N, C-alpha and C positions, 0 to 999 in steps of 0.2 A: 504494500499499499503505499500511498504519498507520505511524506513528513509533515503534512498539514496539521495545523492544531486540532485536537479532537473536541467537537461541540455535540453533546448528546441532545436528543430529542424524544419527547413522548410521542409515538406515530399517531396516535388518536387526535392529541391536540394539535400536532402539526397538520393533520388533513382538516380539521375544523378551522384553523387560522393560522397559516403558515408565516403570515407577515412580520409577526413582532420577532420571531426566531431570524429570519432572512435579514431584518434590518441590524439585528446584532452581529449577525455575521459581517455584513458590509462594513459595520463600525469597527469591529475589533479581531475579526479573521475572515477577509474576503473571501479566501480559499481555505475551506474547513473540511475536515473528514468527519461523517457522521456515521458512528458505528451501527446505529440501528438499520441504516439503509445500505450500508457496506459500500459507500462510495463518497469520493470527494467532491464537493459543491463550489462551483465557481458562481460568485453573486454579484459582480460588479458589471456593470454594462459594457464599459470599455474592454474590459477583459474577456468577456464572452463574446463581443463583436470581433476582437482580435483573434482568438484562439479557435473560434469555430471555423474559421476558413483554413487553419493549420491541419488539414486532414492527415498529413503524414505522422503526427503526434495524436491529435484528437480524432480517431479514426471512428467511423459509423459501422465499421464492419465489425461484428460481435458474434462468432460463431457460437452457438449454443445458447443465445441470449433469449430473454423472455419472449420478445417480439417475432424473432424467427420461429422459436418453438410453437407458438401459438398460430401465428399467420403463414408462416414459409418464408424463404429468403426474398425480401421485396427491395424497391430502390431505396427505401430509408435506411437499409443496411448495407449499402453499397456506396462505394466512393468513386472519384475519378471517373474513367471512361465508362465503366460498366454502369454506374450510376446515370450519367448523361445519356446514355444510349436508350435506357427504359425510359427515362424523363421524355426524351425526345418523341419516343413513341406515343406517349399520353397527351403530349401538348395540344394536338389536333383537337381533343376532346374539351379541354378546360381553357384554351386561349382567351384572351379578353374579347376577341372578335366574335368566336363562337359563343361566349357567355352572352355578349351584347345582342346578337341576330338570332340564336336559338334558344339558350336556355332562359334568358330573361322574360320571354313570352309564356315559355313553359310555367315559370315562377309565379307569374301574374295570374295564370288561369288556376294553378294550384291554391294559390292564397285566397283569390276571390270565392272560390268554391266552398273552401273550409269555414272562411268568415260567414258566407251565408248560412251555413249549417249551424255554427255555432252562436251567432248573434241573438236568436230569441231565447237562448238560456238566461242571458243577463248576468252571468257571473260564471268563473271557470279558474281552474289553476292554468296560469300561463305557460308553465312549463310542459305539463303532460298532456294538456287538451288543446293546446294553441301552437306553441313552438315546436313541440316534438312531432306531431303528425304533419306540419306543413314541412319541415326540415326533412323528415323521413320520406315524404312523398317527392320532393324534390331530388333527393337522392337516389331513389328508385328509379326515377326518370334518367337522370345523369349517368348512373352506372350501367344502366341497361336492365337492371334487375326489377323489371315491372311484373314479375311473378310473385314477389315480396310485398307483404303489406308494410305501411309506415311502421307499425307497431313491431314487425318482426325486424324490421331494419334498425330500429332504435335498440331492441333488445340484443341483437348482433354487436351492435357497435358498442355497447355499454359493457357488456360482459366480456368481449374481446379486449377492450381497454382496460378493465378492471384487472383481467390476467396478466396483461403485458406490464402493468404497474405493480404486480404482485411480489414486491421484494421482500415481504414476510413470509413468502411461501407458504400461504394458506391453500391446501389441496382442494378445498371446495370451489375455492375461486378458479384455481386452474381448470378444474373438470367443467365448470360452466364456459370457460374460454375455450377449450377445445371441442365441447358439444356445438357451440355457435360457429366455430370455425368449419367444422365438419358440414353443419347445416348449410351454410353459405356455399360450400363447393356444390351441394346437390343443386342449389339454385342456380348457380355459375354454368352447371353443365346443361341444364334445361334450357336457358336463354341462349347460349352459344350455339345449340343446334337451331334454334329458331332463327338467330340472325345470319346465319351463314347464308341463306339466300336473300336476305332483306336487310344490308347494311344501312346504319343509321349513325348519327353523331355522338352515341352513347360511348361511354369508356370501355364496355366490353367488346363493342363492334370496332372501334378505333385499334385496341390494342391485337384484337384477333386479325384484322386486315393488315398490320403492320408485321404479323409474323411473330409475335412475342409467344414462346412456349407456355402451354397450358399450366404448368406449375407456377410460372412467373405471373400469369395473368391473375391466378387465383390469389397469389400472395399480395400483389400490386393493389388488386380489388379489395381485399380485406383491409389493408392499411388505409384504402381511401375511405372505406366504410367507418372505420374507427374516427379519424379525424373529419370526415365529411359530414357526420350526423352530430357528434359530440360539440364540435366547435361552433357551428352556426346555431344550433339549438340554445347552447348556453349563452352564446352572446346576444341572441335575439330576446331572449327572456331577461336575461341580465340587464341588457341596454335599457329595455322597456321599463323595468323596475326602477333603475337609478333616475330615469327622466321622470317616472311619476314621483319618486322620493325626494327629487330636486326640480320642482315646477320651474322655477327662476332659469334653469338651463334649458327646460322645454321651451319656454317662452321665446329664447333665443332662435330656436327652429322656427317657431310659429311666426315670429316678425320678420323672417326672412335673412336675418343676419348669419345665420349658421344653418348646417344642414343634418340630417341622420347620418350622412357619412362622418361628419366631424363628431357626432356622438358615438357611432360604433368604433372610430379611432381611438378615442378616449377610452370608452368602456373596455376594449380588449387590452389596452395599456395597463389599465388599473386592475381588471381581473382577467389576465390571459387565460383563455380557456385550455390552451396547452401551456403548461406552466414551466415544462423542462423537457430537454432532449438527453437521453444517455449518450455517452461516448467510451470507446475503449481505448486506453493509451497504447499505441502501437510502437513506440520506441521511448527509451529513456530520455528525459526531458527535464528542464527546469524552468518554472513560470512564477515570476514575481517572487523569487526565493525559495518555491516550494519544489521539491524534487519528485518528480512523478517517474514510475516504473513500469515497463511493458506489461500489459494485463491489468493494471489498474482501472477501476470503473470510475467514471467521471459523470457528474449530471451538470449540465448547463442549464443555470435557473433563469429562464426568461423573464418569469414573473417577477424575481427580484432585480433583474436588469431594468425592468419597466417602472420601477418605483426607486430607483437610485437617486439618492438625495444629490450627488454630485451633477445629475443631469436634469432632473425635474425638480422644479420649486413645489413646495406643498405636494409631494408625490402621493400621498395618500387621499388626496380631494379629487372628487369627479368634476372636470371643469372642460367643457367641450370647447372653450376658446383657447386651449393650450396647443402649443406647437408640439406635436407628436411624432415629428420627422425621425427623432432619435430612438424612437420605441421599436422593440423587436419582437413583437408577440409571435410573429410567423417565422421567425428566425432571421439570420443575417448573411449566411453562407451559402453554399452550392445547394443546401437542402432546404432553402426558403420553400413555404407551403405552395405546392403546386395548385391548390384550390382556392387562393387567398381572394382571386377576382370574382369567383362564383359565389364565395361566401359573402364578399362585400354587396354584390348585386342582390344576393336573396335578402340579406337582412337589411341592409341601408337604402337600398333603392326600390325594393318591393314590399317585403312585409311589414317592416317598421311603420312606413307612411300608411299603408292600408289599413293596419290594425288601428293606429290614431283616429285614421278618417271614419272607418266604419264603425268601431266600437266607441260611440259618442258618450263623453263623460266617463272615459277609462279612469279607473282608480285603484289604488291597493286597498285591500281589507284585511291584511294581517301582516305579519313579520316576514322577512325575507332572510333565508339562511343559505349560505354558499358552503361547498364542502369540496375538500380535494387539494392535494399539493402537487401531484404529477399531471392530472386534468381537473379541473376546477369549473364548477357552474353552480347555480341555484339549484336547492333541491325543490322548492316550490314557491310559486308567486302568486299568491291567492289576489284576484282581481274582481271587479264588478264593472258593470257600465249601465248607461240609459238612465 
């Protein structure tokens, strides 16, 4: 392991609210080893931004790692040319142009249809009854897995991600992750057969036509299901909750001086849905006085980087007027989130404006509590309207 200072955490408390511990690390031990997680955490924005790009030391290649065990070897666990080759195959399905011309109209139909169904109810949980089905349906369309329901998509995403972040080695969490992974494979095989003679812009279709091997298609679709459901679901529910809790911020959108895109960028800075990315040390090296050894596990804490006091004034405050250009909730290096454009379009350009417009008088009716230190989002957001 590295020779970084040791800082212990209570895993349950860290999942409930990681930010006080991360602030302590940034102040007193910006690179710290956490024995409960078996990893050395990098917490400062400038360090993460610099070191994430040094893949010769901080490698994404992690043979036998949790993600590879659950999902298979995917582009998130490749570096250099192999990573770029698979990313290039995926690009036509998620390029900004494809998002604008093809997926945004699909998103609009999904959002309007769902809001028409739920509007008469007058109240709902924003997470499970609005954000989850909307984002699940959007991901079913984008992946090409239209034989899955939004609920099945959400369950697959959550349980695979829980297993990918299962650093405490809970066997029940592992079992659920493997079960969902196998279930997704069945859905993939069904759709690949159907798409063979009817290609479309979906991820499955694009990867298949690019000649990607079946095992790699499955692994990459699974990692897309993980981030592609979790991230927009939690960003949508959390961002709306933040605007409802800070009406003076929402007023800046209503008067036209700012936008829902500003709110999206600020919320994902404040509560990054993907809080960290793991790396494996590929060669002995020293960073900021800390000696790393080949095989060490490292976590690049995006959540901490996005609240770094040296970069952001009043970093714990939700402020949509803030310059968020230095924030890195989607990563900073070659593994920058491939679905970032789709997430922005779904959440900030389509869903959030429609929800506020169509659910007149939208308001919080109870407390909001977020959870997670590797992947984080609100557990429940009770709202009413009308």
